[in-house]
C-alpha positions, -999 to +999 in steps of 0.1 A: -587-137+189-584-108+213-598-081+190-563-065+187-565-032+169-545-026+138-513-008+149-516+015+119-550+029+131-558+053+159-579+035+185-586+045+221-581+014+243-594+013+278-569+007+305-589-022+318-589-040+284-552-031+280-544-046+314-562-078+306-541-082+274-509-073+291-514-098+318-520-126+293-491-125+268-499-144+236-484-148+202-503-129+176-500-151+146-516-148+112-516-110+111-509-099+076-489-068+084-463-088+104-438-111+087-430-130+119-448-138+153-446-109+177-456-104+213-490-088+219-474-066+245-448-054+220-474-047+194-494-026+219-463-005+228-458+003+191-495+013+186-496+051+186-532+049+199-520+036+233-519+067+254-503+052+285-475+026+287-484-009+297-455-008+322-478+010+346-494-024+352-461-037+366-460-014+395-450-034+425-440-063+404-404-075+399-393-060+366-372-090+360-403-111+354-412-090+324-405-107+291-373-095+275-388-083+241-414-062+259-388-048+284-366-035+255-395-020+238-408-003+270-372+010+276-373+030+244-409+041+247-412+078+256-445+071+273-427+050+299-426+067+333-392+079+346-396+059+379-401+027+358-370+036+337-350+039+369-362+005+380-352-009+346-317+008+349-311-009+382-321-042+366-297-035+337-268-028+360-275-058+383-279-082+355-252-066+334-276-063+305-260-041+279-289-042+254-314-030+280-291-002+292-285+010+256-323+010+250-329+031+281-303+057+269-322+060+236-353+071+255-356+109+255-367+108+291-332+097+301-316+129+288-324+150+318-331+124+345-304+122+371-317+089+386-314+070+353-280+083+344-265+079+378-276+042+379-263+034+344-229+050+350-221+020+372-228-005+344-199-029+339-200-026+301-176+000+288-198+008+258-227+019+281-204+042+301-188+054+269-223+065+256-229+085+287-194+102+286-197+108+248-229+129+251-223+162+269-260+164+277-255+137+303-227+155+322-250+180+339-271+153+356-242+132+369-237+134+406-204+147+419-193+112+433-202+096+400-184+123+380-153+119+402-155+081+397-152+085+359-117+100+364-105+065+376-126+045+352-107+015+339-115+024+303-090+049+290-113+063+263-138+073+290-111+091+310-100+108+278-136+121+272-137+133+308-104+152+303-118+170+272-152+178+287-164+213+295-177+202+330-143+193+344-127+219+366-091+230+369-088+213+402-101+180+388-078+183+358-049+187+381-060+156+401-064+136+368-030+147+356-014+135+388-028+100+387-031+095+349-006+073+330-020+070+294-006+094+268-039+100+251-055+112+283-025+133+292-026+150+258-063+158+262-056+174+296-028+195+279-053+207+253-080+216+278-081+254+282-089+250+319-056+234+327-037+258+350+000+262+357+001+234+383-015+210+359+010+219+332+038+213+356+025+178+364+022+171+327+057+184+320+072+160+345+055+131+327+065+142+292+097+121+290+098+104+256+062+114+248+065+134+216+027+139+213+025+153+249+054+176+243+037+189+211+004+195+229+020+214+257+041+236+234+011+243+211-010+258+238-020+295+234-006+313+251+026+292+254+035+277+287+056+296+312+095+292+312+093+270+342+071+245+324+094+246+294+124+240+316+107+209+331+099+196+296+136+201+285+149+184+316+126+154+311+137+150+275+174+158+275+183+124+262+155+123+236+169+140+205+136+139+187+117+156+215+145+182+218+142+189+181+104+193+184+108+218+212+132+239+190+109+236+160+080+250+178+098+283+183+086+287+219+103+314+239+135+301+255+157+317+281+194+324+273+204+294+294+180+271+276+192+284+242+228+277+252+218+241+262+203+236+227+233+253+210+258+229+226+238+198+215+256+171+196+226+165+174+228+185+142+190+186+136+184+200+171+208+229+166+194+235+131+159+237+144+170+261+172+187+286+149+159+285+123+129+290+146+138+305+180+142+342+188+179+340+194+202+359+218+234+372+202+255+350+225+236+319+212+244+329+177+281+333+186+282+298+199+268+283+167+289+305+145+321+295+164+312+258+160+308+263+122+340+283+119+359+256+140+346+229+117+325+211+143+298+209+115+309+198+081+287+222+061+272+257+063+235+249+063+234+261+099+244+295+088+218+296+061+191+285+086+202+312+110+201+339+084+167+327+073+154+332+109+133+364+110+143+369+146+181+367+142+197+398+159+215+425+140+248+416+157+247+381+142+241+394+107+271+418+110+294+389+120+281+366+094+291+390+067+327+385+076+326+347+073+340+330+042+316+302+034+330+294+000+305+288-027+276+296-003+289+332+001+267+347-027+236+330-014+244+340+022+248+377+012+215+376-008+196+362+022+211+388+045+203+416+020+165+407+022+164+401+060+141+423+080+168+430+106+193+442+080+201+478+089+211+505+064+247+501+076+247+464+069+231+469+035+257+495+026+285+471+034+270+444+013+265+468-016+302+476-015+311+440-022+298+445-058+277+414-063+249+419-088+226+393-073+230+408-039+227+444-052+194+436-069+180+426-035+195+456-017+181+479-043+145+467-035+149+466+002+131+495+019+157+495+047+184+506+023+195+542+028+192+569+001+230+572-002+234+535-009+206+536-035+224+566-052+255+544-055+235+515-069+218+537-095+252+540-113+260+502-116+259+486-150+233+459-142+199+472-155+179+451-130+197+468-101+190+503-115+153+493-120+151+481-084+165+515-073+139+533-094+111+512-078+123+517-042+101+543-023+132+554-003+150+566-034+157+603-033+144+628-059+179+635-072+184+598-079+151+595-096+159+625-118+192+608-127+174+576-136+147+594-156+172+596-185+184+560-182+190+541-215+166+513-206+129+521-209+121+496-181+141+518-157+124+550-170+090+533-166+099+524-130+108+560-123+075+571-138+055+548-115+075+558-083+052+580-062+081+601-052+088+612-088+080+649-092+054+658-119+079+676-142+101+644-144+070+622-150+058+645-178+092+645-194+094+607-193+060+603-210+067+630-236+100+613-245+082+580-247+055+592-270+078+613-292+108+590-294+105+552-286+068+553-275+062+521-294+084+500-270+070+518-240+033+513-249+035+478-263+058+461-238+049+477-205+018+486-186+030+521-178-001+540-189-024+514-174-007+516-141-007+554-141-043+556-150-056+547-115-038+576-099-062+605-091-033+629-084-019+628-120-013+662-135-036+672-164-008+668-189-004+631-181-042+626-183-042+642-217-015+618-229-037+589-218-068+605-233-051+610-267-035+576-268-047+542-281-046+523-248-083+514-244-077+496-210-058+527-197-086+550-208-112+528-192-093+526-160-087+564-158-124+571-164-134+545-138-111+558-110-118+594-117-154+592-104-164+617-132-140+644-120-116+646-150-108+681-163-130+693-192-101+693-217-095+656-209-131+647-215-130+667-248-099+649-258-116+616-252-146+625-274-123+632-304-099+604-299-093+588-334-095+553-319-131+540-321-126+515-292-115+544-269-147+564-277-168+532-271-151+526-238-160+562-227-195+558-240-200+525-220-186+540-187-212+548-160-188+575-147-189+595-179-208+628-174-241+633-192-228+662-213-200+641-227-225+613-234-246+638-254-215+647-274-208+610-281-245+605-291-237+626-322-206+606-330-202+596-367-197+559-358-230+540-351-212+517-326-203+547-304-239+560-306-253+525-297-230+523-267-243+556-254-279+544-258-272+513-237-255+533-210-275+531-178-269+567-171 
C-alpha cells in the first residue's frame, strides 16, 4: 500500500518519504517474507538500505510515546545516535524497563559512551547492573561516583565483580573490605593482587569461622606477613578446622605460633603442623615429649614429622633414640632418606644393622665414604649394589666391589663414573671371558656404557666386537663419528650381520667405513649402505 521496499534489497529511501512512513505506523500484512504482522517502522530499521535511523524524526518528542517494538529495535540499531540512546537509557531507568536497558547495552555505540552507561548503572534491575559490571569494557567509562556506588550495591554478585576488577584501587579495596560482610566478596578481595597490608589485616579480622577466606589469604603469593597470620590465628583459635587449614598450608610461622599449634588438643592440627611447617627444634621437642609421655596413642605424629622435608637435624638425632615398637624399622628408613640427615646421623643408623635401612643409606648421597666402606662388606647384595652405585663411594671401595660375587654389583661398579678405567676394563674382560652370558643377557651394562664418550678404547672395542646391536648403535650415535680407527675396523668385521647393518644405517658412520661396508658379502649390509643418506 505504501510502496514498502523489500528488506532484502538495497534501496535508497528519501528522508522525506521515510519520515511520512514513520509518522504513520501501520501493520504491513500480507507480505510473503514475514510469517506474522510486523510494524512498518520495525521493518524499516531492519532494512540495510536505510542509511539513517528513523529515531532522528523523534527529536524533541517524548521518547515514551514511541511504540515499544520500534523502541527496542532502535535501541539495538548501530545507526541510532548516541544522544537518542542516552534519552532511551533515561526512559529505561525511569520506567524500570529491563528489556529496553538490555537492548541498549547490546548496541555497540554503548561500549564507549559514558552517558549511556552512567545512566543505566542506576537501573533498579540487578541483571542490568550485572551486565555492566561483568564486562570490563564498561569500567573505563563509569564516573567515579557511580563506580564508588557499586561498592555498596545491594547485589552481592555485583560487589564481587567490583572486588575482582582491574580498575579498583588499593584504597577502594581497603574501603570495601572494611564495610563488606559477604564471604564471597571478601574472598575476591583477598585474591586481588592490589590488596595491600591494611586490606589483608581488615580481612584477617573478619576471617573467624570462614575457611574459604582463610584459604584465600594463606594462598596469596607472596604469603601474608606474620602480623596478618597472627590475626588469622587469633580469630580462629576455637575453630579446629581453620587451625588445621592454617597448618596444612605450610605458611611461615613464628616460634610462638608454632608452640601454640603444638599444644593444641586437636590431633589433626598437630599432625598438619609437624608435616608441613618449617619447624623450630623447640617445637619438635614439644611434640616428641607429648608422644613419649603417651598424650597421643600412636606414633603417626613421629612419622609425619620425619616425612617433613624441613624438620631440623636436631629433631632427627633425637628421634633415632626413641623406641616406637613395630614402627622402628619404618622410622629409621624414613630418616635414612631424609634430606637433612647428616653423615653422622647416617653412620649411626648404619651401625644398627637393619638391611632395609642400610639399603637406603647406601644410596643416600649424604652418606660418608667411611660409612659406605662398612656397608660394602655386609651380606645383603642389594646394600652392596647401592654402595657401588653411590657417586660418593671411594675408589678403594669400588675396587673392592669390582670382584664381588654378584654380577649386579660388578655391573654397578662398572657404571659408576668414579670407577678408574683399569677396574672397568677388568670387569668387562672377566664378564666376557667367564660369565659374560649372564652379564650381557640380563643387564644393560654395554648399552649403558655405550653413551659415554670418555670410555677407553679397550671398552669400545669390547662393544664393537660383541653382539649387542643396540649398544653398537648407541655407541656410534653418541660418538659423532669420532671413534678410533681400530673400533671402526672392528665394527666392519663383526660376525653379527645385524651389527654391520646397524653401522651401515647410521648417519654418523664415516664415508670411508661406508665404502668398506659397500663391499660386504651380505646383500642386506650393502643395501643398507645404499639407503644411507650420507
